[in-house]
C-alpha positions in Angstrom: 125.7 101.1 91.1 124.1 103.6 93.6 120.9 103.6 91.5 120.5 99.8 91.9 121.2 100.0 95.6 118.4 102.6 96.0 116.0 100.5 94.0 116.8 97.4 95.9 116.3 99.2 99.3 112.9 100.5 98.2 111.8 97.0 97.1 113.2 95.4 100.2 111.5 97.9 102.5 108.2 97.3 100.7 108.4 93.5 100.8 109.6 93.2 104.4 107.1 95.8 105.7 104.1 93.7 104.6 102.6 96.7 102.7 102.5 94.6 99.6 101.0 91.4 101.0 97.9 90.8 99.0 97.6 94.4 97.9 97.3 96.2 94.6 100.0 98.5 95.8 102.5 95.9 94.7 102.1 96.6 91.0 105.5 97.3 89.6 105.8 100.5 87.4 108.9 101.7 85.7 109.6 105.2 84.5 112.2 106.5 82.1 113.2 109.5 80.1 110.4 108.8 77.6 107.9 108.9 80.5 109.0 112.2 81.9 112.2 111.8 83.9 114.9 114.4 83.0 117.7 111.8 83.3 118.2 108.1 83.4 120.2 107.9 86.7 117.9 108.3 89.6 119.9 109.5 92.6 117.0 109.9 95.0 113.3 109.4 95.4 111.0 111.2 97.9 107.3 111.2 98.6 105.8 114.5 99.9 102.8 115.0 102.1 100.5 115.1 99.1 101.8 111.7 97.9 103.6 113.3 95.0 106.8 111.6 94.0 110.0 113.6 93.5 112.8 112.0 91.5 116.3 113.4 91.7 118.2 112.5 88.6 121.6 113.3 87.0 119.9 115.9 84.7 117.4 117.5 87.1 114.5 116.9 89.4 111.1 115.6 88.4 107.7 115.9 90.2 105.2 113.2 89.4 101.6 113.5 90.8 100.5 110.1 89.5 99.3 111.6 86.2 101.6 114.4 85.0 105.3 115.2 85.2 106.9 118.5 85.9 110.7 118.8 85.5 113.1 121.3 87.1 116.5 121.6 85.4 119.4 124.1 85.1 117.2 126.0 82.6 114.7 126.6 85.5 117.5 127.9 87.7 118.2 124.6 89.5 121.8 124.8 90.7 122.3 121.1 91.3 120.4 117.9 92.0 121.0 117.7 95.7 117.7 117.6 97.6 116.3 116.3 100.9 113.3 116.3 103.1 112.9 118.4 106.2 111.6 117.1 109.5 108.2 118.6 108.6 108.1 116.6 105.4 108.8 119.4 102.9 111.4 119.2 100.2 
């Protein structure tokens, strides 16, 4: 249920902000485990200063630069999937 709320908030923010009006930015793209996500349940989504997307999932954290994926899991020493952004915009 939390996953759907997060997706709906992102969609709602995009639509109401006018960012998508007449823009190619409105193309909808979905990602799943087969694309590179370490888990199906996305618990958080952040964009860093370099416009990379960070997906926090139930099985780890994924970094997507628009072309390639890099996953961080317990095997990499990740102790959990809690993450956030500092005031400076860093993860």
